[in-house]
mmCIF entry with sequence, helices, sheets and N, C-alpha, C, O atoms, coordinates in Angstrom:
data_MODEL
# 
_entry.id   MODEL 
# 
_entity.id                         1 
_entity.type                       polymer 
_entity.pdbx_number_of_molecules   1 
# 
_entity_poly.entity_id                      1 
_entity_poly.type                           'polypeptide(L)' 
_entity_poly.nstd_linkage                   no 
_entity_poly.nstd_monomer                   no 
_entity_poly.pdbx_seq_one_letter_code       MSLSIVHTRAALGVNAPPITVEVHISKGLPGLTMVGLPETTVKEARDRRAQRHYQ 
_entity_poly.pdbx_seq_one_letter_code_can   MSLSIVHTRAALGVNAPPITVEVHISKGLPGLTMVGLPETTVKEARDRRAQRHYQ 
_entity_poly.pdbx_strand_id                 A 
# 
loop_
_entity_poly_seq.entity_id 
_entity_poly_seq.num 
_entity_poly_seq.mon_id 
_entity_poly_seq.hetero 
1 1  MET n 
1 2  SER n 
1 3  LEU n 
1 4  SER n 
1 5  ILE n 
1 6  VAL n 
1 7  HIS n 
1 8  THR n 
1 9  ARG n 
1 10 ALA n 
1 11 ALA n 
1 12 LEU n 
1 13 GLY n 
1 14 VAL n 
1 15 ASN n 
1 16 ALA n 
1 17 PRO n 
1 18 PRO n 
1 19 ILE n 
1 20 THR n 
1 21 VAL n 
1 22 GLU n 
1 23 VAL n 
1 24 HIS n 
1 25 ILE n 
1 26 SER n 
1 27 LYS n 
1 28 GLY n 
1 29 LEU n 
1 30 PRO n 
1 31 GLY n 
1 32 LEU n 
1 33 THR n 
1 34 MET n 
1 35 VAL n 
1 36 GLY n 
1 37 LEU n 
1 38 PRO n 
1 39 GLU n 
1 40 THR n 
1 41 THR n 
1 42 VAL n 
1 43 LYS n 
1 44 GLU n 
1 45 ALA n 
1 46 ARG n 
1 47 ASP n 
1 48 ARG n 
1 49 ARG n 
1 50 ALA n 
1 51 GLN n 
1 52 ARG n 
1 53 HIS n 
1 54 TYR n 
1 55 GLN n 
# 
_struct_asym.id          A 
_struct_asym.entity_id   1 
# 
_struct_conf.conf_type_id            HELX_P 
_struct_conf.id                      HELX_P1 
_struct_conf.pdbx_PDB_helix_id       AA1 
_struct_conf.beg_label_comp_id       THR 
_struct_conf.beg_label_asym_id       A 
_struct_conf.beg_label_seq_id        40 
_struct_conf.pdbx_beg_PDB_ins_code   ? 
_struct_conf.end_label_comp_id       HIS 
_struct_conf.end_label_asym_id       A 
_struct_conf.end_label_seq_id        53 
_struct_conf.pdbx_end_PDB_ins_code   ? 
_struct_conf.beg_auth_comp_id        THR 
_struct_conf.beg_auth_asym_id        A 
_struct_conf.beg_auth_seq_id         40 
_struct_conf.end_auth_comp_id        HIS 
_struct_conf.end_auth_asym_id        A 
_struct_conf.end_auth_seq_id         53 
_struct_conf.pdbx_PDB_helix_class    1 
_struct_conf.details                 ? 
_struct_conf.pdbx_PDB_helix_length   14 
# 
_struct_conf_type.id          HELX_P 
_struct_conf_type.criteria    ? 
_struct_conf_type.reference   ? 
# 
_struct_sheet.id               AA1 
_struct_sheet.type             ? 
_struct_sheet.number_strands   2 
_struct_sheet.details          ? 
# 
_struct_sheet_order.sheet_id     AA1 
_struct_sheet_order.range_id_1   1 
_struct_sheet_order.range_id_2   2 
_struct_sheet_order.offset       ? 
_struct_sheet_order.sense        anti-parallel 
# 
loop_
_struct_sheet_range.sheet_id 
_struct_sheet_range.id 
_struct_sheet_range.beg_label_comp_id 
_struct_sheet_range.beg_label_asym_id 
_struct_sheet_range.beg_label_seq_id 
_struct_sheet_range.pdbx_beg_PDB_ins_code 
_struct_sheet_range.end_label_comp_id 
_struct_sheet_range.end_label_asym_id 
_struct_sheet_range.end_label_seq_id 
_struct_sheet_range.pdbx_end_PDB_ins_code 
_struct_sheet_range.beg_auth_comp_id 
_struct_sheet_range.beg_auth_asym_id 
_struct_sheet_range.beg_auth_seq_id 
_struct_sheet_range.end_auth_comp_id 
_struct_sheet_range.end_auth_asym_id 
_struct_sheet_range.end_auth_seq_id 
AA1 1 SER A 2  ? ARG A 9  ? SER A 2  ARG A 9  
AA1 2 PRO A 18 ? ILE A 25 ? PRO A 18 ILE A 25 
# 
loop_
_atom_site.group_PDB 
_atom_site.id 
_atom_site.type_symbol 
_atom_site.label_atom_id 
_atom_site.label_alt_id 
_atom_site.label_comp_id 
_atom_site.label_asym_id 
_atom_site.label_entity_id 
_atom_site.label_seq_id 
_atom_site.pdbx_PDB_ins_code 
_atom_site.Cartn_x 
_atom_site.Cartn_y 
_atom_site.Cartn_z 
_atom_site.occupancy 
_atom_site.B_iso_or_equiv 
_atom_site.pdbx_formal_charge 
_atom_site.auth_seq_id 
_atom_site.auth_comp_id 
_atom_site.auth_asym_id 
_atom_site.auth_atom_id 
_atom_site.pdbx_PDB_model_num 
ATOM 1   N N  . MET A 1 1  ? 81.566 44.094 89.417 1.00 0.00 ? 1  MET A N  1 
ATOM 2   C CA . MET A 1 1  ? 81.049 45.433 89.220 1.00 0.00 ? 1  MET A CA 1 
ATOM 3   C C  . MET A 1 1  ? 81.758 46.362 90.198 1.00 0.00 ? 1  MET A C  1 
ATOM 4   O O  . MET A 1 1  ? 81.907 46.051 91.380 1.00 0.00 ? 1  MET A O  1 
ATOM 5   N N  . SER A 1 2  ? 82.185 47.497 89.685 1.00 0.00 ? 2  SER A N  1 
ATOM 6   C CA . SER A 1 2  ? 82.914 48.451 90.502 1.00 0.00 ? 2  SER A CA 1 
ATOM 7   C C  . SER A 1 2  ? 82.395 49.853 90.213 1.00 0.00 ? 2  SER A C  1 
ATOM 8   O O  . SER A 1 2  ? 82.167 50.207 89.057 1.00 0.00 ? 2  SER A O  1 
ATOM 9   N N  . LEU A 1 3  ? 82.212 50.635 91.240 1.00 0.00 ? 3  LEU A N  1 
ATOM 10  C CA . LEU A 1 3  ? 81.748 52.008 91.094 1.00 0.00 ? 3  LEU A CA 1 
ATOM 11  C C  . LEU A 1 3  ? 82.775 52.926 91.732 1.00 0.00 ? 3  LEU A C  1 
ATOM 12  O O  . LEU A 1 3  ? 83.133 52.762 92.899 1.00 0.00 ? 3  LEU A O  1 
ATOM 13  N N  . SER A 1 4  ? 83.241 53.887 90.961 1.00 0.00 ? 4  SER A N  1 
ATOM 14  C CA . SER A 1 4  ? 84.190 54.881 91.472 1.00 0.00 ? 4  SER A CA 1 
ATOM 15  C C  . SER A 1 4  ? 83.526 56.239 91.460 1.00 0.00 ? 4  SER A C  1 
ATOM 16  O O  . SER A 1 4  ? 82.790 56.566 90.529 1.00 0.00 ? 4  SER A O  1 
ATOM 17  N N  . ILE A 1 5  ? 83.780 57.030 92.485 1.00 0.00 ? 5  ILE A N  1 
ATOM 18  C CA . ILE A 1 5  ? 83.231 58.382 92.583 1.00 0.00 ? 5  ILE A CA 1 
ATOM 19  C C  . ILE A 1 5  ? 84.385 59.357 92.723 1.00 0.00 ? 5  ILE A C  1 
ATOM 20  O O  . ILE A 1 5  ? 85.261 59.187 93.570 1.00 0.00 ? 5  ILE A O  1 
ATOM 21  N N  . VAL A 1 6  ? 84.374 60.385 91.878 1.00 0.00 ? 6  VAL A N  1 
ATOM 22  C CA . VAL A 1 6  ? 85.417 61.407 91.889 1.00 0.00 ? 6  VAL A CA 1 
ATOM 23  C C  . VAL A 1 6  ? 84.767 62.748 92.189 1.00 0.00 ? 6  VAL A C  1 
ATOM 24  O O  . VAL A 1 6  ? 83.789 63.126 91.544 1.00 0.00 ? 6  VAL A O  1 
ATOM 25  N N  . HIS A 1 7  ? 85.306 63.463 93.162 1.00 0.00 ? 7  HIS A N  1 
ATOM 26  C CA . HIS A 1 7  ? 84.833 64.809 93.488 1.00 0.00 ? 7  HIS A CA 1 
ATOM 27  C C  . HIS A 1 7  ? 85.856 65.798 92.946 1.00 0.00 ? 7  HIS A C  1 
ATOM 28  O O  . HIS A 1 7  ? 87.046 65.700 93.247 1.00 0.00 ? 7  HIS A O  1 
ATOM 29  N N  . THR A 1 8  ? 85.388 66.745 92.150 1.00 0.00 ? 8  THR A N  1 
ATOM 30  C CA . THR A 1 8  ? 86.283 67.718 91.543 1.00 0.00 ? 8  THR A CA 1 
ATOM 31  C C  . THR A 1 8  ? 85.556 69.056 91.435 1.00 0.00 ? 8  THR A C  1 
ATOM 32  O O  . THR A 1 8  ? 84.454 69.206 91.964 1.00 0.00 ? 8  THR A O  1 
ATOM 33  N N  . ARG A 1 9  ? 86.149 70.004 90.769 1.00 0.00 ? 9  ARG A N  1 
ATOM 34  C CA . ARG A 1 9  ? 85.531 71.311 90.562 1.00 0.00 ? 9  ARG A CA 1 
ATOM 35  C C  . ARG A 1 9  ? 85.671 71.704 89.108 1.00 0.00 ? 9  ARG A C  1 
ATOM 36  O O  . ARG A 1 9  ? 86.630 71.318 88.441 1.00 0.00 ? 9  ARG A O  1 
ATOM 37  N N  . ALA A 1 10 ? 84.714 72.473 88.616 1.00 0.00 ? 10 ALA A N  1 
ATOM 38  C CA . ALA A 1 10 ? 84.728 72.959 87.238 1.00 0.00 ? 10 ALA A CA 1 
ATOM 39  C C  . ALA A 1 10 ? 85.223 74.395 87.210 1.00 0.00 ? 10 ALA A C  1 
ATOM 40  O O  . ALA A 1 10 ? 85.023 75.147 88.163 1.00 0.00 ? 10 ALA A O  1 
ATOM 41  N N  . ALA A 1 11 ? 85.867 74.770 86.121 1.00 0.00 ? 11 ALA A N  1 
ATOM 42  C CA . ALA A 1 11 ? 86.301 76.157 85.936 1.00 0.00 ? 11 ALA A CA 1 
ATOM 43  C C  . ALA A 1 11 ? 85.189 76.891 85.195 1.00 0.00 ? 11 ALA A C  1 
ATOM 44  O O  . ALA A 1 11 ? 84.949 76.637 84.014 1.00 0.00 ? 11 ALA A O  1 
ATOM 45  N N  . LEU A 1 12 ? 84.518 77.793 85.885 1.00 0.00 ? 12 LEU A N  1 
ATOM 46  C CA . LEU A 1 12 ? 83.400 78.531 85.307 1.00 0.00 ? 12 LEU A CA 1 
ATOM 47  C C  . LEU A 1 12 ? 83.605 80.007 85.623 1.00 0.00 ? 12 LEU A C  1 
ATOM 48  O O  . LEU A 1 12 ? 83.056 80.525 86.595 1.00 0.00 ? 12 LEU A O  1 
ATOM 49  N N  . GLY A 1 13 ? 84.391 80.671 84.803 1.00 0.00 ? 13 GLY A N  1 
ATOM 50  C CA . GLY A 1 13 ? 84.734 82.063 85.086 1.00 0.00 ? 13 GLY A CA 1 
ATOM 51  C C  . GLY A 1 13 ? 85.601 82.132 86.328 1.00 0.00 ? 13 GLY A C  1 
ATOM 52  O O  . GLY A 1 13 ? 86.625 81.454 86.416 1.00 0.00 ? 13 GLY A O  1 
ATOM 53  N N  . VAL A 1 14 ? 85.187 82.963 87.301 1.00 0.00 ? 14 VAL A N  1 
ATOM 54  C CA . VAL A 1 14 ? 85.928 83.048 88.565 1.00 0.00 ? 14 VAL A CA 1 
ATOM 55  C C  . VAL A 1 14 ? 85.361 82.095 89.608 1.00 0.00 ? 14 VAL A C  1 
ATOM 56  O O  . VAL A 1 14 ? 85.891 82.005 90.716 1.00 0.00 ? 14 VAL A O  1 
ATOM 57  N N  . ASN A 1 15 ? 84.302 81.391 89.272 1.00 0.00 ? 15 ASN A N  1 
ATOM 58  C CA . ASN A 1 15 ? 83.684 80.428 90.186 1.00 0.00 ? 15 ASN A CA 1 
ATOM 59  C C  . ASN A 1 15 ? 84.224 79.023 89.922 1.00 0.00 ? 15 ASN A C  1 
ATOM 60  O O  . ASN A 1 15 ? 84.746 78.737 88.844 1.00 0.00 ? 15 ASN A O  1 
ATOM 61  N N  . ALA A 1 16 ? 84.091 78.170 90.904 1.00 0.00 ? 16 ALA A N  1 
ATOM 62  C CA . ALA A 1 16 ? 84.505 76.767 90.776 1.00 0.00 ? 16 ALA A CA 1 
ATOM 63  C C  . ALA A 1 16 ? 83.459 75.877 91.447 1.00 0.00 ? 16 ALA A C  1 
ATOM 64  O O  . ALA A 1 16 ? 83.663 75.416 92.570 1.00 0.00 ? 16 ALA A O  1 
ATOM 65  N N  . PRO A 1 17 ? 82.327 75.634 90.753 1.00 0.00 ? 17 PRO A N  1 
ATOM 66  C CA . PRO A 1 17 ? 81.282 74.805 91.357 1.00 0.00 ? 17 PRO A CA 1 
ATOM 67  C C  . PRO A 1 17 ? 81.737 73.350 91.487 1.00 0.00 ? 17 PRO A C  1 
ATOM 68  O O  . PRO A 1 17 ? 82.481 72.854 90.642 1.00 0.00 ? 17 PRO A O  1 
ATOM 69  N N  . PRO A 1 18 ? 81.290 72.667 92.545 1.00 0.00 ? 18 PRO A N  1 
ATOM 70  C CA . PRO A 1 18 ? 81.686 71.264 92.733 1.00 0.00 ? 18 PRO A CA 1 
ATOM 71  C C  . PRO A 1 18 ? 81.028 70.353 91.696 1.00 0.00 ? 18 PRO A C  1 
ATOM 72  O O  . PRO A 1 18 ? 79.890 70.577 91.283 1.00 0.00 ? 18 PRO A O  1 
ATOM 73  N N  . ILE A 1 19 ? 81.764 69.332 91.290 1.00 0.00 ? 19 ILE A N  1 
ATOM 74  C CA . ILE A 1 19 ? 81.283 68.343 90.325 1.00 0.00 ? 19 ILE A CA 1 
ATOM 75  C C  . ILE A 1 19 ? 81.524 66.964 90.923 1.00 0.00 ? 19 ILE A C  1 
ATOM 76  O O  . ILE A 1 19 ? 82.582 66.715 91.502 1.00 0.00 ? 19 ILE A O  1 
ATOM 77  N N  . THR A 1 20 ? 80.555 66.071 90.789 1.00 0.00 ? 20 THR A N  1 
ATOM 78  C CA . THR A 1 20 ? 80.722 64.683 91.198 1.00 0.00 ? 20 THR A CA 1 
ATOM 79  C C  . THR A 1 20 ? 80.605 63.806 89.961 1.00 0.00 ? 20 THR A C  1 
ATOM 80  O O  . THR A 1 20 ? 79.621 63.886 89.225 1.00 0.00 ? 20 THR A O  1 
ATOM 81  N N  . VAL A 1 21 ? 81.608 62.971 89.734 1.00 0.00 ? 21 VAL A N  1 
ATOM 82  C CA . VAL A 1 21 ? 81.622 62.067 88.588 1.00 0.00 ? 21 VAL A CA 1 
ATOM 83  C C  . VAL A 1 21 ? 81.541 60.646 89.124 1.00 0.00 ? 21 VAL A C  1 
ATOM 84  O O  . VAL A 1 21 ? 82.360 60.240 89.948 1.00 0.00 ? 21 VAL A O  1 
ATOM 85  N N  . GLU A 1 22 ? 80.547 59.887 88.653 1.00 0.00 ? 22 GLU A N  1 
ATOM 86  C CA . GLU A 1 22 ? 80.401 58.486 89.049 1.00 0.00 ? 22 GLU A CA 1 
ATOM 87  C C  . GLU A 1 22 ? 80.724 57.616 87.842 1.00 0.00 ? 22 GLU A C  1 
ATOM 88  O O  . GLU A 1 22 ? 80.168 57.813 86.762 1.00 0.00 ? 22 GLU A O  1 
ATOM 89  N N  . VAL A 1 23 ? 81.622 56.656 88.029 1.00 0.00 ? 23 VAL A N  1 
ATOM 90  C CA . VAL A 1 23 ? 82.077 55.805 86.936 1.00 0.00 ? 23 VAL A CA 1 
ATOM 91  C C  . VAL A 1 23 ? 81.844 54.351 87.314 1.00 0.00 ? 23 VAL A C  1 
ATOM 92  O O  . VAL A 1 23 ? 82.277 53.898 88.374 1.00 0.00 ? 23 VAL A O  1 
ATOM 93  N N  . HIS A 1 24 ? 81.159 53.625 86.444 1.00 0.00 ? 24 HIS A N  1 
ATOM 94  C CA . HIS A 1 24 ? 80.928 52.188 86.630 1.00 0.00 ? 24 HIS A CA 1 
ATOM 95  C C  . HIS A 1 24 ? 81.926 51.457 85.743 1.00 0.00 ? 24 HIS A C  1 
ATOM 96  O O  . HIS A 1 24 ? 81.961 51.674 84.532 1.00 0.00 ? 24 HIS A O  1 
ATOM 97  N N  . ILE A 1 25 ? 82.726 50.601 86.337 1.00 0.00 ? 25 ILE A N  1 
ATOM 98  C CA . ILE A 1 25 ? 83.753 49.868 85.608 1.00 0.00 ? 25 ILE A CA 1 
ATOM 99  C C  . ILE A 1 25 ? 83.360 48.393 85.588 1.00 0.00 ? 25 ILE A C  1 
ATOM 100 O O  . ILE A 1 25 ? 83.120 47.787 86.633 1.00 0.00 ? 25 ILE A O  1 
ATOM 101 N N  . SER A 1 26 ? 83.300 47.822 84.374 1.00 0.00 ? 26 SER A N  1 
ATOM 102 C CA . SER A 1 26 ? 82.955 46.409 84.260 1.00 0.00 ? 26 SER A CA 1 
ATOM 103 C C  . SER A 1 26 ? 83.597 45.818 83.014 1.00 0.00 ? 26 SER A C  1 
ATOM 104 O O  . SER A 1 26 ? 84.117 46.543 82.167 1.00 0.00 ? 26 SER A O  1 
ATOM 105 N N  . LYS A 1 27 ? 83.557 44.513 82.913 1.00 0.00 ? 27 LYS A N  1 
ATOM 106 C CA . LYS A 1 27 ? 84.073 43.830 81.733 1.00 0.00 ? 27 LYS A CA 1 
ATOM 107 C C  . LYS A 1 27 ? 83.058 43.967 80.603 1.00 0.00 ? 27 LYS A C  1 
ATOM 108 O O  . LYS A 1 27 ? 81.869 44.182 80.839 1.00 0.00 ? 27 LYS A O  1 
ATOM 109 N N  . GLY A 1 28 ? 83.545 43.841 79.380 1.00 0.00 ? 28 GLY A N  1 
ATOM 110 C CA . GLY A 1 28 ? 82.658 43.892 78.226 1.00 0.00 ? 28 GLY A CA 1 
ATOM 111 C C  . GLY A 1 28 ? 83.096 44.958 77.240 1.00 0.00 ? 28 GLY A C  1 
ATOM 112 O O  . GLY A 1 28 ? 84.214 45.469 77.315 1.00 0.00 ? 28 GLY A O  1 
ATOM 113 N N  . LEU A 1 29 ? 82.217 45.284 76.329 1.00 0.00 ? 29 LEU A N  1 
ATOM 114 C CA . LEU A 1 29 ? 82.521 46.285 75.317 1.00 0.00 ? 29 LEU A CA 1 
ATOM 115 C C  . LEU A 1 29 ? 82.620 47.664 75.950 1.00 0.00 ? 29 LEU A C  1 
ATOM 116 O O  . LEU A 1 29 ? 81.854 47.985 76.858 1.00 0.00 ? 29 LEU A O  1 
ATOM 117 N N  . PRO A 1 30 ? 83.562 48.487 75.476 1.00 0.00 ? 30 PRO A N  1 
ATOM 118 C CA . PRO A 1 30 ? 83.688 49.839 76.033 1.00 0.00 ? 30 PRO A CA 1 
ATOM 119 C C  . PRO A 1 30 ? 82.489 50.695 75.650 1.00 0.00 ? 30 PRO A C  1 
ATOM 120 O O  . PRO A 1 30 ? 81.955 50.570 74.548 1.00 0.00 ? 30 PRO A O  1 
ATOM 121 N N  . GLY A 1 31 ? 82.078 51.546 76.546 1.00 0.00 ? 31 GLY A N  1 
ATOM 122 C CA . GLY A 1 31 ? 80.960 52.435 76.272 1.00 0.00 ? 31 GLY A CA 1 
ATOM 123 C C  . GLY A 1 31 ? 81.031 53.664 77.147 1.00 0.00 ? 31 GLY A C  1 
ATOM 124 O O  . GLY A 1 31 ? 81.728 53.685 78.162 1.00 0.00 ? 31 GLY A O  1 
ATOM 125 N N  . LEU A 1 32 ? 80.308 54.677 76.749 1.00 0.00 ? 32 LEU A N  1 
ATOM 126 C CA . LEU A 1 32 ? 80.280 55.931 77.491 1.00 0.00 ? 32 LEU A CA 1 
ATOM 127 C C  . LEU A 1 32 ? 78.860 56.463 77.465 1.00 0.00 ? 32 LEU A C  1 
ATOM 128 O O  . LEU A 1 32 ? 78.285 56.647 76.392 1.00 0.00 ? 32 LEU A O  1 
ATOM 129 N N  . THR A 1 33 ? 78.285 56.712 78.639 1.00 0.00 ? 33 THR A N  1 
ATOM 130 C CA . THR A 1 33 ? 76.944 57.260 78.740 1.00 0.00 ? 33 THR A CA 1 
ATOM 131 C C  . THR A 1 33 ? 76.987 58.473 79.645 1.00 0.00 ? 33 THR A C  1 
ATOM 132 O O  . THR A 1 33 ? 77.497 58.406 80.764 1.00 0.00 ? 33 THR A O  1 
ATOM 133 N N  . MET A 1 34 ? 76.450 59.584 79.159 1.00 0.00 ? 34 MET A N  1 
ATOM 134 C CA . MET A 1 34 ? 76.379 60.801 79.968 1.00 0.00 ? 34 MET A CA 1 
ATOM 135 C C  . MET A 1 34 ? 74.914 61.124 80.210 1.00 0.00 ? 34 MET A C  1 
ATOM 136 O O  . MET A 1 34 ? 74.108 61.129 79.280 1.00 0.00 ? 34 MET A O  1 
ATOM 137 N N  . VAL A 1 35 ? 74.575 61.392 81.461 1.00 0.00 ? 35 VAL A N  1 
ATOM 138 C CA . VAL A 1 35 ? 73.208 61.757 81.795 1.00 0.00 ? 35 VAL A CA 1 
ATOM 139 C C  . VAL A 1 35 ? 73.167 63.225 82.179 1.00 0.00 ? 35 VAL A C  1 
ATOM 140 O O  . VAL A 1 35 ? 74.190 63.819 82.520 1.00 0.00 ? 35 VAL A O  1 
ATOM 141 N N  . GLY A 1 36 ? 71.995 63.795 82.121 1.00 0.00 ? 36 GLY A N  1 
ATOM 142 C CA . GLY A 1 36 ? 71.860 65.223 82.397 1.00 0.00 ? 36 GLY A CA 1 
ATOM 143 C C  . GLY A 1 36 ? 71.804 65.989 81.090 1.00 0.00 ? 36 GLY A C  1 
ATOM 144 O O  . GLY A 1 36 ? 71.357 65.463 80.071 1.00 0.00 ? 36 GLY A O  1 
ATOM 145 N N  . LEU A 1 37 ? 72.249 67.209 81.121 1.00 0.00 ? 37 LEU A N  1 
ATOM 146 C CA . LEU A 1 37 ? 72.228 68.058 79.940 1.00 0.00 ? 37 LEU A CA 1 
ATOM 147 C C  . LEU A 1 37 ? 73.646 68.493 79.590 1.00 0.00 ? 37 LEU A C  1 
ATOM 148 O O  . LEU A 1 37 ? 74.020 69.635 79.855 1.00 0.00 ? 37 LEU A O  1 
ATOM 149 N N  . PRO A 1 38 ? 74.442 67.602 78.999 1.00 0.00 ? 38 PRO A N  1 
ATOM 150 C CA . PRO A 1 38 ? 75.812 67.985 78.667 1.00 0.00 ? 38 PRO A CA 1 
ATOM 151 C C  . PRO A 1 38 ? 75.848 69.051 77.584 1.00 0.00 ? 38 PRO A C  1 
ATOM 152 O O  . PRO A 1 38 ? 75.040 69.040 76.655 1.00 0.00 ? 38 PRO A O  1 
ATOM 153 N N  . GLU A 1 39 ? 76.790 69.967 77.715 1.00 0.00 ? 39 GLU A N  1 
ATOM 154 C CA . GLU A 1 39 ? 76.947 71.021 76.721 1.00 0.00 ? 39 GLU A CA 1 
ATOM 155 C C  . GLU A 1 39 ? 77.646 70.472 75.489 1.00 0.00 ? 39 GLU A C  1 
ATOM 156 O O  . GLU A 1 39 ? 78.112 69.332 75.485 1.00 0.00 ? 39 GLU A O  1 
ATOM 157 N N  . THR A 1 40 ? 77.716 71.281 74.452 1.00 0.00 ? 40 THR A N  1 
ATOM 158 C CA . THR A 1 40 ? 78.320 70.862 73.191 1.00 0.00 ? 40 THR A CA 1 
ATOM 159 C C  . THR A 1 40 ? 79.760 70.411 73.372 1.00 0.00 ? 40 THR A C  1 
ATOM 160 O O  . THR A 1 40 ? 80.177 69.430 72.756 1.00 0.00 ? 40 THR A O  1 
ATOM 161 N N  . THR A 1 41 ? 80.528 71.104 74.205 1.00 0.00 ? 41 THR A N  1 
ATOM 162 C CA . THR A 1 41 ? 81.934 70.727 74.396 1.00 0.00 ? 41 THR A CA 1 
ATOM 163 C C  . THR A 1 41 ? 82.056 69.344 75.018 1.00 0.00 ? 41 THR A C  1 
ATOM 164 O O  . THR A 1 41 ? 82.991 68.606 74.709 1.00 0.00 ? 41 THR A O  1 
ATOM 165 N N  . VAL A 1 42 ? 81.124 68.988 75.889 1.00 0.00 ? 42 VAL A N  1 
ATOM 166 C CA . VAL A 1 42 ? 81.155 67.657 76.508 1.00 0.00 ? 42 VAL A CA 1 
ATOM 167 C C  . VAL A 1 42 ? 80.830 66.599 75.464 1.00 0.00 ? 42 VAL A C  1 
ATOM 168 O O  . VAL A 1 42 ? 81.457 65.540 75.438 1.00 0.00 ? 42 VAL A O  1 
ATOM 169 N N  . LYS A 1 43 ? 79.857 66.876 74.604 1.00 0.00 ? 43 LYS A N  1 
ATOM 170 C CA . LYS A 1 43 ? 79.516 65.927 73.543 1.00 0.00 ? 43 LYS A CA 1 
ATOM 171 C C  . LYS A 1 43 ? 80.692 65.740 72.590 1.00 0.00 ? 43 LYS A C  1 
ATOM 172 O O  . LYS A 1 43 ? 80.942 64.629 72.121 1.00 0.00 ? 43 LYS A O  1 
ATOM 173 N N  . GLU A 1 44 ? 81.419 66.827 72.300 1.00 0.00 ? 44 GLU A N  1 
ATOM 174 C CA . GLU A 1 44 ? 82.592 66.725 71.435 1.00 0.00 ? 44 GLU A CA 1 
ATOM 175 C C  . GLU A 1 44 ? 83.684 65.896 72.106 1.00 0.00 ? 44 GLU A C  1 
ATOM 176 O O  . GLU A 1 44 ? 84.388 65.148 71.428 1.00 0.00 ? 44 GLU A O  1 
ATOM 177 N N  . ALA A 1 45 ? 83.835 66.013 73.408 1.00 0.00 ? 45 ALA A N  1 
ATOM 178 C CA . ALA A 1 45 ? 84.830 65.220 74.132 1.00 0.00 ? 45 ALA A CA 1 
ATOM 179 C C  . ALA A 1 45 ? 84.493 63.736 74.026 1.00 0.00 ? 45 ALA A C  1 
ATOM 180 O O  . ALA A 1 45 ? 85.394 62.907 73.898 1.00 0.00 ? 45 ALA A O  1 
ATOM 181 N N  . ARG A 1 46 ? 83.221 63.396 74.077 1.00 0.00 ? 46 ARG A N  1 
ATOM 182 C CA . ARG A 1 46 ? 82.804 62.001 73.931 1.00 0.00 ? 46 ARG A CA 1 
ATOM 183 C C  . ARG A 1 46 ? 83.201 61.486 72.549 1.00 0.00 ? 46 ARG A C  1 
ATOM 184 O O  . ARG A 1 46 ? 83.676 60.358 72.418 1.00 0.00 ? 46 ARG A O  1 
ATOM 185 N N  . ASP A 1 47 ? 83.005 62.314 71.516 1.00 0.00 ? 47 ASP A N  1 
ATOM 186 C CA . ASP A 1 47 ? 83.378 61.911 70.163 1.00 0.00 ? 47 ASP A CA 1 
ATOM 187 C C  . ASP A 1 47 ? 84.888 61.751 70.031 1.00 0.00 ? 47 ASP A C  1 
ATOM 188 O O  . ASP A 1 47 ? 85.354 60.818 69.377 1.00 0.00 ? 47 ASP A O  1 
ATOM 189 N N  . ARG A 1 48 ? 85.661 62.652 70.647 1.00 0.00 ? 48 ARG A N  1 
ATOM 190 C CA . ARG A 1 48 ? 87.124 62.539 70.599 1.00 0.00 ? 48 ARG A CA 1 
ATOM 191 C C  . ARG A 1 48 ? 87.588 61.268 71.299 1.00 0.00 ? 48 ARG A C  1 
ATOM 192 O O  . ARG A 1 48 ? 88.523 60.612 70.840 1.00 0.00 ? 48 ARG A O  1 
ATOM 193 N N  . ARG A 1 49 ? 86.943 60.920 72.400 1.00 0.00 ? 49 ARG A N  1 
ATOM 194 C CA . ARG A 1 49 ? 87.292 59.702 73.121 1.00 0.00 ? 49 ARG A CA 1 
ATOM 195 C C  . ARG A 1 49 ? 87.011 58.487 72.255 1.00 0.00 ? 49 ARG A C  1 
ATOM 196 O O  . ARG A 1 49 ? 87.818 57.558 72.222 1.00 0.00 ? 49 ARG A O  1 
ATOM 197 N N  . ALA A 1 50 ? 85.895 58.472 71.559 1.00 0.00 ? 50 ALA A N  1 
ATOM 198 C CA . ALA A 1 50 ? 85.547 57.344 70.692 1.00 0.00 ? 50 ALA A CA 1 
ATOM 199 C C  . ALA A 1 50 ? 86.549 57.215 69.550 1.00 0.00 ? 50 ALA A C  1 
ATOM 200 O O  . ALA A 1 50 ? 86.943 56.103 69.199 1.00 0.00 ? 50 ALA A O  1 
ATOM 201 N N  . GLN A 1 51 ? 86.962 58.325 68.973 1.00 0.00 ? 51 GLN A N  1 
ATOM 202 C CA . GLN A 1 51 ? 87.932 58.288 67.882 1.00 0.00 ? 51 GLN A CA 1 
ATOM 203 C C  . GLN A 1 51 ? 89.280 57.781 68.373 1.00 0.00 ? 51 GLN A C  1 
ATOM 204 O O  . GLN A 1 51 ? 89.942 57.010 67.678 1.00 0.00 ? 51 GLN A O  1 
ATOM 205 N N  . ARG A 1 52 ? 89.694 58.203 69.559 1.00 0.00 ? 52 ARG A N  1 
ATOM 206 C CA . ARG A 1 52 ? 90.976 57.770 70.106 1.00 0.00 ? 52 ARG A CA 1 
ATOM 207 C C  . ARG A 1 52 ? 90.968 56.267 70.358 1.00 0.00 ? 52 ARG A C  1 
ATOM 208 O O  . ARG A 1 52 ? 91.982 55.595 70.165 1.00 0.00 ? 52 ARG A O  1 
ATOM 209 N N  . HIS A 1 53 ? 89.820 55.741 70.789 1.00 0.00 ? 53 HIS A N  1 
ATOM 210 C CA . HIS A 1 53 ? 89.721 54.317 71.101 1.00 0.00 ? 53 HIS A CA 1 
ATOM 211 C C  . HIS A 1 53 ? 89.928 53.459 69.853 1.00 0.00 ? 53 HIS A C  1 
ATOM 212 O O  . HIS A 1 53 ? 90.494 52.369 69.946 1.00 0.00 ? 53 HIS A O  1 
ATOM 213 N N  . TYR A 1 54 ? 89.483 53.926 68.701 1.00 0.00 ? 54 TYR A N  1 
ATOM 214 C CA . TYR A 1 54 ? 89.542 53.124 67.481 1.00 0.00 ? 54 TYR A CA 1 
ATOM 215 C C  . TYR A 1 54 ? 90.765 53.399 66.625 1.00 0.00 ? 54 TYR A C  1 
ATOM 216 O O  . TYR A 1 54 ? 90.857 52.864 65.520 1.00 0.00 ? 54 TYR A O  1 
ATOM 217 N N  . GLN A 1 55 ? 91.711 54.212 67.088 1.00 0.00 ? 55 GLN A N  1 
ATOM 218 C CA . GLN A 1 55 ? 92.924 54.468 66.300 1.00 0.00 ? 55 GLN A CA 1 
ATOM 219 C C  . GLN A 1 55 ? 93.930 53.373 66.480 1.00 0.00 ? 55 GLN A C  1 
ATOM 220 O O  . GLN A 1 55 ? 95.010 53.424 65.891 1.00 0.00 ? 55 GLN A O  1 
# 
């Protein structure tokens, strides 16, 4: 089991609020889980990632 943490910033107009992304890497079937209240664009990115995986 491996946990990676990435600190980055989001582009939100002229502001750049900090973002922390935590990723758990393990063996097994690929999956993606987002917690919180992701916006529509984030949900679409998840769908694009799933489509890319199966091409």
